[in-house]
C-alpha beads as a LAMMPS data file, in Angstrom:
LAMMPS data file: protein, C-alpha beads

199 atoms
198 bonds

1 atom types
1 bond types

-500.0 500.0 xlo xhi
-500.0 500.0 ylo yhi
-500.0 500.0 zlo zhi

Masses

1 110.0

Atoms # bond

1 1 1 -43.810 78.140 106.721
2 1 1 -45.639 75.924 109.171
3 1 1 -43.983 74.234 112.249
4 1 1 -42.358 70.792 111.708
5 1 1 -42.061 67.822 114.111
6 1 1 -38.299 68.453 113.979
7 1 1 -38.930 71.896 115.232
8 1 1 -40.833 70.664 118.251
9 1 1 -38.126 68.092 119.039
10 1 1 -35.522 70.858 118.811
11 1 1 -37.406 72.959 121.253
12 1 1 -37.783 69.969 123.716
13 1 1 -33.939 69.300 123.317
14 1 1 -33.094 72.911 124.038
15 1 1 -35.333 72.966 127.069
16 1 1 -33.442 69.766 128.565
17 1 1 -36.708 67.877 129.009
18 1 1 -36.740 64.143 128.484
19 1 1 -39.336 62.914 126.031
20 1 1 -40.487 60.217 123.615
21 1 1 -41.031 61.269 120.103
22 1 1 -43.498 59.319 117.848
23 1 1 -43.078 60.988 114.535
24 1 1 -45.511 58.745 112.607
25 1 1 -48.327 59.884 114.912
26 1 1 -46.806 63.462 115.173
27 1 1 -46.746 63.145 118.928
28 1 1 -44.211 63.897 121.583
29 1 1 -44.876 62.430 125.062
30 1 1 -43.174 63.954 128.281
31 1 1 -43.654 62.472 131.787
32 1 1 -43.475 64.710 134.771
33 1 1 -42.955 62.976 138.155
34 1 1 -44.371 64.952 141.147
35 1 1 -43.705 64.392 144.860
36 1 1 -46.734 62.487 146.214
37 1 1 -46.565 64.218 149.479
38 1 1 -46.902 67.602 147.831
39 1 1 -49.655 67.200 145.339
40 1 1 -53.241 65.758 145.425
41 1 1 -52.942 64.688 141.699
42 1 1 -52.898 61.089 140.821
43 1 1 -53.037 59.338 137.398
44 1 1 -55.268 56.502 136.628
45 1 1 -52.628 54.107 138.288
46 1 1 -52.677 56.162 141.490
47 1 1 -49.287 57.686 140.802
48 1 1 -48.354 61.302 141.149
49 1 1 -47.285 61.387 137.457
50 1 1 -48.488 63.823 134.774
51 1 1 -48.248 62.955 131.246
52 1 1 -48.197 65.759 128.748
53 1 1 -48.619 65.143 125.015
54 1 1 -47.555 67.717 122.323
55 1 1 -49.371 66.948 118.988
56 1 1 -48.628 68.598 115.730
57 1 1 -51.599 68.540 113.292
58 1 1 -52.950 70.061 110.104
59 1 1 -49.486 69.857 108.343
60 1 1 -47.960 71.938 111.127
61 1 1 -50.615 74.666 111.339
62 1 1 -51.797 73.764 114.722
63 1 1 -50.070 72.356 117.898
64 1 1 -52.103 70.907 120.727
65 1 1 -50.747 70.272 124.227
66 1 1 -52.751 68.252 126.541
67 1 1 -52.768 65.851 129.467
68 1 1 -54.383 62.716 128.275
69 1 1 -56.996 61.107 130.730
70 1 1 -55.950 63.468 133.484
71 1 1 -59.010 62.771 135.496
72 1 1 -61.316 59.644 134.890
73 1 1 -64.981 60.458 135.503
74 1 1 -66.026 56.903 134.397
75 1 1 -67.215 55.909 138.024
76 1 1 -67.823 59.558 139.173
77 1 1 -71.257 60.303 140.454
78 1 1 -70.776 63.985 140.386
79 1 1 -69.858 64.770 136.904
80 1 1 -72.004 67.845 136.832
81 1 1 -69.925 69.324 139.660
82 1 1 -66.620 68.435 137.893
83 1 1 -67.832 70.001 134.545
84 1 1 -68.808 73.214 136.469
85 1 1 -65.238 73.364 137.767
86 1 1 -63.827 72.972 134.317
87 1 1 -66.165 75.690 132.898
88 1 1 -65.150 78.111 135.718
89 1 1 -61.480 77.181 135.304
90 1 1 -61.686 77.981 131.470
91 1 1 -63.445 81.227 132.266
92 1 1 -60.428 82.192 134.603
93 1 1 -57.711 80.826 132.278
94 1 1 -58.933 81.742 128.705
95 1 1 -56.059 79.694 127.164
96 1 1 -57.144 76.406 128.779
97 1 1 -59.778 74.285 127.498
98 1 1 -61.112 70.981 128.875
99 1 1 -62.286 68.080 126.743
100 1 1 -64.516 65.434 128.253
101 1 1 -64.640 62.104 126.215
102 1 1 -68.161 60.899 126.149
103 1 1 -67.140 57.274 125.778
104 1 1 -64.419 56.816 128.373
105 1 1 -65.479 59.878 130.499
106 1 1 -61.849 61.093 130.637
107 1 1 -61.343 64.875 131.264
108 1 1 -58.272 66.302 129.881
109 1 1 -56.994 69.927 129.926
110 1 1 -55.595 71.167 126.542
111 1 1 -54.054 74.107 124.788
112 1 1 -54.326 74.490 121.103
113 1 1 -52.054 76.825 119.424
114 1 1 -53.335 77.788 115.821
115 1 1 -50.193 78.723 113.797
116 1 1 -51.527 78.790 110.181
117 1 1 -48.528 79.637 108.187
118 1 1 -46.427 80.984 111.036
119 1 1 -43.744 78.901 112.550
120 1 1 -44.116 78.209 116.423
121 1 1 -41.332 79.403 118.668
122 1 1 -39.882 77.692 121.652
123 1 1 -41.511 80.130 124.079
124 1 1 -44.960 79.359 122.918
125 1 1 -44.365 75.571 123.415
126 1 1 -42.955 76.145 126.825
127 1 1 -45.912 78.393 127.887
128 1 1 -48.367 75.765 126.647
129 1 1 -46.763 72.900 128.572
130 1 1 -46.429 75.096 131.633
131 1 1 -50.117 76.084 131.359
132 1 1 -51.110 72.385 131.437
133 1 1 -48.850 71.755 134.457
134 1 1 -50.166 74.745 136.179
135 1 1 -53.874 73.821 135.760
136 1 1 -53.282 70.316 136.996
137 1 1 -51.207 71.470 139.973
138 1 1 -53.414 74.422 141.003
139 1 1 -56.950 72.876 140.355
140 1 1 -56.586 69.221 141.062
141 1 1 -57.797 69.658 144.751
142 1 1 -60.908 71.348 143.519
143 1 1 -61.586 68.957 140.710
144 1 1 -60.962 65.914 143.012
145 1 1 -63.153 67.511 145.707
146 1 1 -65.943 67.841 143.128
147 1 1 -65.454 64.252 142.025
148 1 1 -65.753 62.935 145.507
149 1 1 -68.381 65.221 147.074
150 1 1 -70.246 66.942 144.297
151 1 1 -69.353 70.250 145.805
152 1 1 -67.544 73.100 143.971
153 1 1 -65.107 74.714 146.336
154 1 1 -62.363 77.135 144.931
155 1 1 -61.336 77.976 148.448
156 1 1 -59.369 74.739 148.502
157 1 1 -56.718 76.448 146.407
158 1 1 -54.122 78.073 148.627
159 1 1 -51.558 79.729 146.546
160 1 1 -49.222 80.209 149.423
161 1 1 -49.225 76.441 150.127
162 1 1 -48.427 75.254 146.576
163 1 1 -45.403 72.959 146.897
164 1 1 -42.231 73.645 144.984
165 1 1 -42.402 71.682 141.864
166 1 1 -39.935 69.028 140.853
167 1 1 -36.823 70.226 138.810
168 1 1 -38.115 69.393 135.378
169 1 1 -41.604 71.049 136.168
170 1 1 -39.706 74.065 137.646
171 1 1 -37.588 74.211 134.322
172 1 1 -40.554 74.377 132.119
173 1 1 -42.357 76.829 134.319
174 1 1 -39.156 79.128 134.393
175 1 1 -38.971 78.974 130.617
176 1 1 -42.639 79.873 130.254
177 1 1 -42.157 82.800 132.687
178 1 1 -39.103 83.960 130.818
179 1 1 -41.179 84.015 127.754
180 1 1 -43.887 86.275 129.362
181 1 1 -46.147 83.682 130.846
182 1 1 -49.664 82.620 130.031
183 1 1 -50.985 86.124 129.840
184 1 1 -48.479 86.890 127.175
185 1 1 -49.570 84.042 124.933
186 1 1 -53.262 85.009 125.495
187 1 1 -52.353 88.358 124.204
188 1 1 -50.358 86.965 121.311
189 1 1 -53.372 84.718 120.401
190 1 1 -55.709 87.743 120.285
191 1 1 -57.287 87.554 123.678
192 1 1 -59.084 90.748 124.803
193 1 1 -60.767 91.897 127.999
194 1 1 -64.213 91.621 126.327
195 1 1 -66.607 89.860 128.681
196 1 1 -67.800 86.418 127.622
197 1 1 -70.825 86.095 125.476
198 1 1 -73.854 85.108 127.656
199 1 1 -76.110 82.395 126.150

Bonds

1 1 1 2
2 1 2 3
3 1 3 4
4 1 4 5
5 1 5 6
6 1 6 7
7 1 7 8
8 1 8 9
9 1 9 10
10 1 10 11
11 1 11 12
12 1 12 13
13 1 13 14
14 1 14 15
15 1 15 16
16 1 16 17
17 1 17 18
18 1 18 19
19 1 19 20
20 1 20 21
21 1 21 22
22 1 22 23
23 1 23 24
24 1 24 25
25 1 25 26
26 1 26 27
27 1 27 28
28 1 28 29
29 1 29 30
30 1 30 31
31 1 31 32
32 1 32 33
33 1 33 34
34 1 34 35
35 1 35 36
36 1 36 37
37 1 37 38
38 1 38 39
39 1 39 40
40 1 40 41
41 1 41 42
42 1 42 43
43 1 43 44
44 1 44 45
45 1 45 46
46 1 46 47
47 1 47 48
48 1 48 49
49 1 49 50
50 1 50 51
51 1 51 52
52 1 52 53
53 1 53 54
54 1 54 55
55 1 55 56
56 1 56 57
57 1 57 58
58 1 58 59
59 1 59 60
60 1 60 61
61 1 61 62
62 1 62 63
63 1 63 64
64 1 64 65
65 1 65 66
66 1 66 67
67 1 67 68
68 1 68 69
69 1 69 70
70 1 70 71
71 1 71 72
72 1 72 73
73 1 73 74
74 1 74 75
75 1 75 76
76 1 76 77
77 1 77 78
78 1 78 79
79 1 79 80
80 1 80 81
81 1 81 82
82 1 82 83
83 1 83 84
84 1 84 85
85 1 85 86
86 1 86 87
87 1 87 88
88 1 88 89
89 1 89 90
90 1 90 91
91 1 91 92
92 1 92 93
93 1 93 94
94 1 94 95
95 1 95 96
96 1 96 97
97 1 97 98
98 1 98 99
99 1 99 100
100 1 100 101
101 1 101 102
102 1 102 103
103 1 103 104
104 1 104 105
105 1 105 106
106 1 106 107
107 1 107 108
108 1 108 109
109 1 109 110
110 1 110 111
111 1 111 112
112 1 112 113
113 1 113 114
114 1 114 115
115 1 115 116
116 1 116 117
117 1 117 118
118 1 118 119
119 1 119 120
120 1 120 121
121 1 121 122
122 1 122 123
123 1 123 124
124 1 124 125
125 1 125 126
126 1 126 127
127 1 127 128
128 1 128 129
129 1 129 130
130 1 130 131
131 1 131 132
132 1 132 133
133 1 133 134
134 1 134 135
135 1 135 136
136 1 136 137
137 1 137 138
138 1 138 139
139 1 139 140
140 1 140 141
141 1 141 142
142 1 142 143
143 1 143 144
144 1 144 145
145 1 145 146
146 1 146 147
147 1 147 148
148 1 148 149
149 1 149 150
150 1 150 151
151 1 151 152
152 1 152 153
153 1 153 154
154 1 154 155
155 1 155 156
156 1 156 157
157 1 157 158
158 1 158 159
159 1 159 160
160 1 160 161
161 1 161 162
162 1 162 163
163 1 163 164
164 1 164 165
165 1 165 166
166 1 166 167
167 1 167 168
168 1 168 169
169 1 169 170
170 1 170 171
171 1 171 172
172 1 172 173
173 1 173 174
174 1 174 175
175 1 175 176
176 1 176 177
177 1 177 178
178 1 178 179
179 1 179 180
180 1 180 181
181 1 181 182
182 1 182 183
183 1 183 184
184 1 184 185
185 1 185 186
186 1 186 187
187 1 187 188
188 1 188 189
189 1 189 190
190 1 190 191
191 1 191 192
192 1 192 193
193 1 193 194
194 1 194 195
195 1 195 196
196 1 196 197
197 1 197 198
198 1 198 199
């Protein structure tokens, strides 16, 4: 049996996260407030706020988790550098994919969990949400630097200086870690150590 919208809401309730549910669209919206002094990330309004969307599709056989319009490249002169960063992040974190809207030039990280006839479990959802938050928190300095300068510099990431996330972000990251982390979901989805295909 495929996953239902009610299943997703139950997982959210169990995790204690606040959310808005739009059943007619199959969408759950979650807002994460981050300390502006501890993150470089800013949304389109300049706030240190991350919106994460959970969408159920294909009659519950696919669940997508993404941060819509995470970065706007509409006025960016260095799109090529940003796309290089996104490609390299995708290579490092095989579960993450970036989508670039060719009309709005919005870049968004996403994780799609194909379920087919299997039901989703809470741990899968928690890992996917945590994965989106992790990508934004860890790689925003690199993406923002590429947007502003055209330079790709992964040395801007200092794992030791990553700030302590807010309580709601910490809760979802802890739930994901309890479930085995991103590596576990990659293995669950059939990831292997095979090198990427060279075009």
